[in-house]
C-alpha positions, 0 to 999 in steps of 0.5 A: 729628349728625342723619345720624350719629344716624339711621345709627348707630341703624339699624345694629344691627337692620339688620346683625343681620337682614341677616347672618342672612338666608337669602339672605346667603350668595349675595348677598355684602357688596356686594349692592344693596338689591334683594337683600333681600325686605323693605326698610323706610323706616328702612333706606333713610333710614339708608343714605342718611344713611351715604352723605351723611356720606361724600360731605360729609366728602370734598367739603365742607371745612366739614362735614369741619371739623365732624367733626374738632371732634366732642367725646367729651364730647357726648352724644346721645339713645339711645332706640334704642341697644343697651344695650352702647353706653350709658355706665356713668354713663348706665345708673346714672342711668337716662338714655337717652343715650350719648357721640357717640363710643360711638354712632358706634363701635357703629354703624360696627362693625355697618355694616361687617358689613352694607355696604361703605359702613360701611368707607368711613364708618370711614375718613372719620371716622378720617382727619378726627377725631383725637379719634375715632381716639384714642377707637378706639385706647384701646378695651379690645376692639379685636377687635370692630372689627378682626375686622369690618374684616378680614372686609370686606377679605377678602370684597371682596378675594376678588371682586377676586381672581376678576376678576384670575384669570379676566379679563385685561382691565385694564378689567374692574376698572372694574366692581368699583370698589366692591370696590377702594375698599372694600378701600382704605378698610379698609386705610387705616382699619387704617393709621390705627389702627396708627400708634399703637405701643401699639395694635399691641403690644396686639393680640398677646395679643388673640383673636377675640371669642367673640360674632363673627357666624357670617357674619363668621367664615365670610368669614374662614374662606373667604378664608384657607382655615382651619378654625373651630378654627384661626381661633379660636386665632389672635391678632388680629395673626396674623389681620391679618398673614394677611389683609393678606399675601393682599391684597398677593399678590393685588393686586400685579398691575401692572394695579392701583395699587400704593398698596393693597399699600403700605398693606397692608404698612405695616400689617403692618410696624407690627404686626410691632413686638414680634412674638414666637412667630409660628407656622409658618403665618404664617411660610410666608405671609410667605415666600410673599409674598416669593416672589410679589413677586420672581417678578413683579419678574423677570417685569417685568425679562424684559419690560424686557430684551425691550423697547427703551428708545424704546418707550412701554411701556418707561417703564411697565415701569420704573415697575411694576418700581420699584413691585414692588421697593418692595413687596419692600423693605417685605416685607424690613422686616417680616421683619427687624423680626420677627427683631429682636424675638428670633430664638430667639422666632421660630424658625419664621420662621428655619426657613422662611427656611432651608427657602427658602434659595435665595429669600433668597440670590436677593435679592442675585443668583445664577448668571445673575442679572447683570441682577438684581444691577444692579437690586439695586445701584441700589436704596436703601441701606435695601434693600441693608442689609436684603437683605445682612443677611438673606443673611449670616444665612441663610448662616451659620445654614445652615452651622452647622445643617448641620454640627450635623445631620451630627454628630447623624446620625453619633451617632444613625445617623438623619436629623434630624427637623423638630423636631430642626432647630428645636432646632438652629436655636435652638442656633445662634442662641444661639451667635451674636449675630445680633441685632446685625446688625439692631440698627443699623438705624433702626426706621421707623414708617409713617403714613397719607398725607393728601392735599391738599384739591384732590387729594382732591376730584378723587379723590372726584369720580371714584372714591368717588362712583361707587363707592358702592352706588346706592339 
């Protein structure tokens, strides 16, 4: 508690000063302490406390057990706490104390904006303390925490993306262990929160906070290539989908562990429940993600055909192909889950699917795709069920829309516009019971996989400790 108290007390002033610092635009989120001109002893102590908590939670079972038993009813002295973090009862009575969970929630949120260790701390506390996770899920302003986590993920992922596109040596990623672990921790934290379906459904109507820090907004705009006005118009669920789709596209490289993309798509699948009215931009990003994954599957398949089964790399290629196909299956799960909520309410996604009809039809193979047909047939029954339903739906909708478009062209004497095609899609959807194709599929819920103690200790010793920013 003393370490958490010191870390959370210093988080707000440190983060506020650092993010507005004149050098913040050039240093990045993972800059060392030497980046700042003035670093006082309180900041050094706070950073050391954050790192100590992360290491102790991951390596000492007794400390991890103590964190799991933290009670939301326990209060901490709040002499340096921000006014917004104190409870209503404490403000009314004039006492300078607040709940340990409120103090921790506020401090972690600001640490995430300032340093990658904030994301690691959030993941550690969420994974060990179910009570704190329930507290975070029940908050009425989730946009504050989620926007900070997404900003951190986007900034760190951009560094990995530059490395992937400029350096083709697989060992180049070793120099960016901080970024990779930070992205993994951020996505794991999102998955822990999005295990609760009520939390996911509440995100659909929540917008970005009006008090979001300028530096955080700039990270999201730069990573997602969005104008400020467009960014402000998105809901949190849309922003989360766009951010994680970018993570899945940029990190589905076979040189990187596939668990990162699995977790990102699992979060998207959980949030896609009860999604309605997704716009054209998000629909295009989802179909683009499917296209990227299928292209990489075909590329690995081509290497497999050119390799002999006795070669050492043949087994590696098989593993890479299966991992990519798992990501394709998760993407199909996301599409079907969105359409299941109402085809008429998600007309832009249907329009994008019709616009990329060849991409959807390629899921079950096409001309000259005998090898791919064999691969698809060998996949799980879930994969075949999802792919066959989407292919059937697109074929039937395409024929009906094309017929209606020809009739409209004969009547008006001009081609149908894009808006006219959207109207024809809605009419075709209402005429056919397409939702019945998806209702018989059982709905899955994805959860965070908690590793055994010995495996976690080995992973922390080899990756997490080395990835923390040195003092």
